[in-house]
C-alpha positions in Angstrom: 0.0 0.0 0.0 2.9 2.3 0.9 4.6 1.7 -2.5 1.4 2.1 -4.5 0.4 5.3 -2.7 3.9 6.8 -3.0 4.0 6.1 -6.8 0.6 7.7 -7.2 1.5 10.7 -5.1 4.6 11.3 -7.1 2.4 11.6 -10.2 0.0 13.9 -8.3 2.8 16.3 -7.4 4.0 16.3 -11.0 0.5 17.4 -11.9 0.2 20.0 -9.1 3.4 21.6 -10.2 2.5 21.7 -13.9 -1.1 22.7 -13.3 -0.2 25.6 -11.0 2.3 26.9 -13.5 -0.1 26.4 -16.4 -3.0 28.3 -14.6 -0.6 31.2 -13.7 0.8 31.2 -17.3 -2.6 31.2 -18.9 -4.1 33.8 -16.6 -1.2 35.8 -15.1 -3.5 36.1 -12.1 -3.0 35.2 -8.4 -6.8 35.2 -8.0 -7.2 32.5 -10.7 -4.4 30.5 -9.1 -6.3 30.8 -5.8 -9.5 29.8 -7.4 -8.0 26.6 -8.9 -6.9 25.6 -5.4 -10.4 26.6 -4.1 -12.2 24.4 -6.7 -9.9 21.5 -6.0 -10.5 21.6 -2.2 -14.0 22.9 -1.7 -15.7 19.6 -2.7 -13.8 18.0 0.2 -15.2 20.6 2.5 -18.8 20.0 1.1 -18.9 16.2 0.7 -16.4 14.6 3.1 -19.1 14.1 5.8 -21.0 12.0 3.3 -17.8 10.2 2.3 -17.1 9.4 6.0 -20.6 7.8 6.4 -20.0 5.6 3.3 -16.5 4.7 4.6 -18.2 3.2 7.7 -20.8 1.3 5.9 -19.2 0.1 2.6 -15.9 -1.4 1.6 -13.3 1.2 2.0 -11.2 -0.4 -0.7 -14.0 -0.2 -3.2 -14.6 3.5 -2.4 -10.9 4.1 -2.9 -10.8 2.2 -6.2 -13.7 4.3 -7.5 -11.9 7.5 -6.4 -8.7 6.5 -8.2 -10.4 5.6 -11.5 -12.1 9.0 -11.6 -8.9 10.9 -10.9 -7.1 8.8 -13.6 -9.7 9.8 -16.2 -9.4 13.5 -15.2 -5.6 13.4 -15.5 -5.7 12.0 -19.0 -8.5 14.4 -20.0 -6.3 17.4 -19.0 -3.3 15.9 -20.9 -5.4 15.7 -24.0 -6.7 19.3 -23.7 -3.2 20.6 -23.3 -1.8 18.4 -26.2 -4.5 19.7 -28.6 -3.9 23.3 -27.5 -7.5 23.9 -26.6 -7.1 24.1 -22.8 -8.7 27.0 -20.9 -8.5 27.9 -17.3 -12.2 27.0 -16.8 -11.4 23.5 -18.1 -8.8 23.1 -15.4 -11.2 24.4 -12.7 -13.9 21.9 -13.8 -11.4 19.0 -13.6 -10.0 20.2 -10.3 -13.6 20.2 -8.9 -14.2 16.7 -10.2 -11.0 15.4 -8.6 -12.0 17.1 -5.4 -15.3 15.3 -5.4 -13.5 11.9 -5.9 -11.2 12.8 -3.1 -14.0 13.7 -0.7 -15.1 10.0 -0.8 -11.6 8.5 -1.2 -10.0 10.6 1.6 -12.1 9.3 4.5 -11.9 5.8 3.2 -8.1 6.0 3.1 -7.9 7.6 6.5 -10.0 4.8 7.9 -8.3 2.0 6.0 -4.7 2.7 7.0 -5.2 2.0 10.8 -6.8 -1.3 10.0 -3.5 -2.5 8.4 -1.4 -2.2 11.7 -1.7 -2.8 15.4 -2.8 0.1 17.6 0.6 0.4 19.2 2.1 1.1 15.7 -0.6 3.6 14.7 1.5 6.8 15.2 4.4 5.3 13.3 2.0 4.2 10.5 0.6 7.7 10.2 4.1 9.1 10.2 5.2 6.6 7.6 2.2 7.5 5.4 3.3 11.2 5.8 6.8 10.2 4.7 5.5 8.6 1.5 3.4 11.7 0.8 6.2 14.1 1.4 8.9 12.0 -0.2 6.7 12.3 -3.3 6.7 16.1 -2.8 10.4 16.0 -3.4 10.6 13.4 -6.3 7.3 14.6 -7.9 8.2 18.3 -8.4 11.8 17.4 -9.4 10.5 15.0 -12.1 7.6 17.3 -12.9 10.0 20.3 -13.4 12.1 18.3 -15.8 9.1 17.1 -17.7 7.5 20.5 -17.8 10.6 22.2 -19.2 11.7 19.4 -21.5 8.5 17.8 -22.7 5.6 20.1 -21.8 2.8 20.1 -19.2 0.8 17.4 -21.1 3.4 14.8 -20.1 3.2 15.7 -16.4 -0.6 15.0 -16.6 -0.1 11.8 -18.6 2.4 10.4 -16.2 0.1 11.3 -13.3 -2.7 9.3 -15.0 -0.4 6.3 -15.4 0.7 6.5 -11.8 -2.8 5.8 -10.5 -2.5 2.3 -11.8 0.1 1.6 -9.1 -2.3 2.4 -6.2 -5.1 0.6 -8.0 -2.9 -2.5 -8.1 -2.0 -2.2 -4.5 -5.6 -1.8 -3.4 -6.5 -5.1 -5.2 -3.7 -6.9 -3.4 -4.3 -5.8 0.3 -6.5 -7.6 2.8 -7.8 -5.2 5.5 -8.4 -6.6 9.0 -11.7 -4.7 9.4 -14.6 -4.5 6.9 -17.6 -2.3 7.8 -20.9 -4.1 8.5 -24.1 -3.1 6.8 -26.5 -0.9 8.8 -30.1 0.2 8.5 -29.4 3.7 9.8 -30.0 6.6 7.5 -27.0 8.6 6.2 -28.0 11.6 8.3 -28.2 9.4 11.5 -24.8 8.0 10.9 -23.4 11.5 10.2 -24.9 12.7 13.4 -23.2 10.0 15.4 -19.8 11.1 14.2 -20.5 14.7 15.1 -21.8 13.7 18.5 -18.7 11.7 19.2 -16.5 14.7 18.6 -18.8 17.0 20.6 -18.7 14.7 23.7 -15.0 13.9 23.7 -13.0 16.5 25.7 -10.8 18.8 23.7 -11.9 17.3 20.4 -13.9 20.3 19.2 -10.9 22.6 19.8 -8.7 20.2 17.9 -11.0 20.3 14.9 -11.1 24.1 15.1 -7.4 24.2 15.3 -7.1 22.0 12.2 -9.3 24.4 10.2 -7.5 27.6 11.3 -4.0 26.1 10.9 -4.6 25.2 7.3 -6.5 28.4 6.6 -3.4 30.5 7.4 -0.6 28.1 6.5 -1.7 26.4 3.2 -1.4 29.6 1.1 2.4 29.2 1.6 2.2 26.3 -0.8 -0.5 27.6 -3.2 1.3 30.9 -4.0 4.9 29.6 -4.3 4.6 30.3 -8.1 3.8 33.9 -7.4 6.8 34.3 -5.0 9.1 32.5 -7.5 8.1 34.7 -10.4 7.3 38.1 -8.9 9.7 38.3 -6.0 12.7 36.3 -7.3 12.0 36.9 -11.0 12.5 33.2 -11.7 10.7 30.6 -13.8 9.5 27.0 -13.4 12.9 26.0 -12.1 12.6 28.4 -9.1 9.1 27.2 -8.3 10.3 23.6 -8.5 13.2 24.4 -6.1 10.8 25.8 -3.6 8.4 22.9 -3.9 11.1 20.3 -3.6 12.6 21.9 -0.5 9.2 22.1 1.1 8.9 18.4 0.5 12.4 17.8 2.0 11.4 19.6 5.1 8.1 17.6 5.3 10.0 14.3 5.1 12.3 15.5 7.9 9.2 16.5 10.0 7.6 13.1 9.4 10.8 11.3 10.4 10.9 13.3 13.6 7.3 12.2 14.5 8.0 8.6 13.5 11.1 8.6 15.7 9.4 10.1 18.7 8.7 7.7 21.6 6.4 10.2 23.5 2.7 9.4 23.4 1.7 12.1 25.9 1.8 15.8 25.6 1.5 15.6 21.8 -0.9 18.6 21.6 1.5 20.9 23.5 4.4 19.8 21.2 2.3 20.5 18.2 1.5 24.0 19.4 5.1 24.8 20.2 6.1 23.7 16.7 3.2 25.8 15.3 4.9 28.9 16.9 8.0 28.1 14.9 6.0 27.6 11.7 4.5 31.1 12.0 8.0 32.6 12.5 9.3 30.7 9.5 6.4 31.8 7.3 6.8 35.4 8.3 10.5 35.2 7.6 9.8 33.8 4.1 7.5 36.8 3.4 10.2 39.3 4.4 13.2 37.5 2.8 14.7 38.9 -0.4 17.4 36.2 -0.5 16.7 33.1 -2.6 19.0 30.9 -0.5 17.4 32.1 2.8 13.9 31.7 1.4 14.7 28.1 0.3 15.9 27.3 3.8 12.7 28.9 5.3 10.5 27.0 2.9 12.2 23.8 4.0 11.9 24.6 7.7 8.2 25.5 7.2 7.6 22.2 5.5 9.1 20.3 8.5 7.1 22.3 11.0 3.9 21.9 9.1 4.3 18.2 8.9 5.0 17.8 12.6 1.9 19.8 13.4 -0.4 17.9 11.0 1.0 14.4 11.9 0.7 14.9 15.6 -2.9 16.3 15.4 -4.0 13.5 13.1 -2.5 10.9 15.5 -4.4 12.4 18.4 -7.7 12.0 16.6 -7.0 8.5 15.2 -6.0 7.2 18.7 -9.3 8.5 20.2 -11.7 6.6 17.9 -12.7 2.9 17.2 -12.6 1.2 13.8 -16.4 1.3 13.5 -16.5 5.1 13.9 -13.3 6.0 12.3 -14.6 7.0 8.8 -17.2 9.4 10.2 -14.9 11.0 12.8 -12.0 11.4 10.4 -14.4 12.9 7.8 -15.4 15.6 10.3 -11.7 16.2 11.0 -10.9 16.2 7.3 -13.7 18.7 6.6 -12.0 21.1 9.0 -8.5 20.3 7.9 -9.2 20.4 4.2 -11.8 23.1 4.4 -9.2 25.7 5.5 -7.2 25.1 2.3 -9.6 26.4 -0.3 -10.8 29.3 1.8 -7.3 30.3 2.8 -6.1 30.1 -0.9 -9.1 32.2 -2.1 -8.8 34.9 0.6 -5.0 35.1 0.2 -5.3 35.3 -3.6 -7.7 38.2 -3.3 -5.5 40.0 -0.8 -2.4 39.4 -2.8 -4.1 41.2 -5.7 -4.7 44.2 -3.5 -1.3 44.2 -1.7 1.6 41.8 -2.5 2.5 38.1 -2.0 5.3 38.8 0.5 3.0 40.9 2.7 0.3 38.2 2.8 2.9 35.5 3.5 4.2 37.5 6.4 0.7 38.3 7.7 -0.3 34.7 7.6 2.8 33.7 9.5 1.9 36.3 12.2 -1.6 34.9 12.4 -0.2 31.3 12.9 1.9 32.6 15.8 -1.2 34.2 17.4 -3.2 31.1 16.9 -0.6 28.9 18.6 -0.3 31.3 21.5 -4.1 31.4 22.0 -4.4 27.6 22.3 -1.3 27.5 24.5 -2.3 30.2 26.9 -6.1 30.5 26.7 -7.7 27.3 25.4 -5.6 24.9 27.5 -8.0 22.0 27.1 -6.2 21.1 23.9 -2.8 20.9 25.6 -4.2 18.2 28.0 -4.7 15.8 25.1 
């Protein structure tokens, strides 16, 4: 499963790089770039609760297979549009939305499936290992994508992404999960309510969900608007963007290794908030930096801090829920976690148009610092998890 997912994620990051650059090249607009991220992520915010219900009542493997096939078709469609020179930004938006819908059902199923492949004592390491494959792909994918984009054209990035889905499809057909959801007569709304009630009754869980939303709202624009920073601040091209994206991935792998190597299973929330303070400082520094070398280091450090925060928070939620409820609870968490991404990208894109990308990067970093301080000093129920 790890090998299949890693191969597919490499293809996905090749597409993310080429698609971001293509949208910015076609539109020359940070707003359009933000809208592309918005259309790709908003379905996850809208439909993940339904996806979580289905992940707890149907085969998680079947849901994932359906999601992968849809994303494969979208990748090949975009490749064809670019190869025939008829691609428009609205085509990309439509395909991004379709991929987002597929991910809104595949995401909860994947989150619920991974813990059923390992023992509970190995869960934190499994989550960290999964983060490593995702972020290792963030290094390899943009590196390969940058070469393919410059040498072969964007259509080859999308084609190779489509082919990469076959690896995860093959791995899904091979695995044998330990837990398979049982059929239920409950309505979808009843099942959804159970997941929400679980989070409401568990101490500190609501604050953790709110933290997931706000953290991504302020921090995800760092990734979305790297093309703008590369082009407008450092006057570079696709190679500069690729450099930033690769070093962000390097940092994320380091962060995931730190989490995987940690032996502490208590005080994770406090550790996460302390690292979030550092994340805000790194982001603000990236906004103010005029040096390419320093900015690359800060992007790398931000990637590491971001991964530690997200991996620790995800572990806290996963360890608090049973297999039977996992899909629904994780879907609520993912709605918050992924919901902050499109809104943050859209708001930051509009603000960048009125001000500048460095100013918004620095401002978002300051907000991340304030958010961490609030939960450390005021909402201390989170730090007790």
